[in-house]
Structures are given as C-alpha cells and as structure tokens.
C-alpha positions in Angstrom: -0.5 -14.1 -17.9 2.1 -11.9 -16.1 -0.4 -8.2 -17.1 -2.6 -10.4 -14.2 0.7 -10.9 -11.3 -0.3 -7.1 -9.9 -4.2 -7.2 -10.3 -5.7 -3.8 -8.9 -9.2 -3.2 -7.9 -11.3 0.2 -8.9 -14.2 -0.5 -8.5 -15.7 -3.4 -6.5 -19.7 -3.9 -4.8 -20.2 -2.5 -1.8 -23.1 -3.9 0.1 -23.7 -0.4 2.3 -24.0 1.2 -1.2 -26.0 -1.8 -2.5 -23.7 -1.1 -5.9 -20.5 -1.2 -7.8 -18.6 1.5 -6.7 -14.8 3.0 -6.5 -12.7 2.0 -4.0 -9.1 4.0 -3.2 -6.9 2.1 -1.6 -5.3 2.9 1.6 -2.0 1.6 2.9 -2.4 -0.6 6.4 0.8 -2.1 7.3 4.6 -2.5 6.1 5.8 -5.5 6.7 9.7 -6.7 5.4 8.4 -9.2 3.4 4.9 -7.2 1.8 2.8 -3.8 2.2 -0.5 -4.5 3.5 -3.4 -2.6 1.0 -7.1 -2.1 2.3 -9.9 -1.1 -0.5 -12.3 1.7 0.4 -15.4 2.8 -0.6 -15.7 6.6 -2.2 -18.7 6.4 -1.2 -19.3 5.4 2.7 -15.8 4.8 3.2 -16.5 1.0 3.9 -13.9 -1.5 3.8 -14.3 -4.0 1.0 -11.3 -6.1 0.7 -7.7 -6.3 0.9 -4.3 -6.4 -1.2 -1.4 -7.8 -0.6 2.0 -6.7 -2.1 5.2 -8.6 -1.9 8.7 -7.2 -1.8 9.1 -9.0 -4.9 6.2 -7.8 -6.2 7.4 -3.4 -5.9 10.9 -4.3 -7.4 9.1 -5.5 -10.0 7.2 -2.8 -10.6 10.0 -0.3 -10.2 11.7 -2.3 -12.7 9.4 -1.8 -15.2 8.4 2.0 -14.0 10.5 4.1 -17.0 12.3 6.9 -14.7 12.5 10.5 -15.5 15.9 12.2 -16.0 16.4 15.4 -14.9 16.3 18.7 -16.7 18.5 21.5 -16.1 
C-alpha cells in the first residue's frame, strides 16, 4: 500500500465546467510540519480541493528520487 501514501490528483470533477477536468497543483501555505496545496481547474481556475504533504512525506519522497551527478 506504499504506492498510495503520496497520492496526487491529475483530474477532478469541476462543477463549473460540469465534467472531469485536468488540475494544476498550487502551493498555498508552508508550515513547519507540512505544506498545503490547492487543486485548480485548468479550464476555469476554480479551486477543486486541497492536499497536505507532511514533512515526513517530503523527506521520504526526496530519498526515493534518484540524484543526478554532475558532469563536466
């Protein structure tokens, strides 16, 4: 079930557009223990929801992301 721990939406239902729409994630607030993000409809810019990312989740994601070495 680890794959669902940091779920990110790519489409959500928008009442204004009356259909499922692609969303853009926008950073709302940075707190000491978490970041708050808002999902915004790409069609009408309506706010469709929010997502919280804890500091622990951010650290775990950073460990999973492969680092690129410098060439030169």
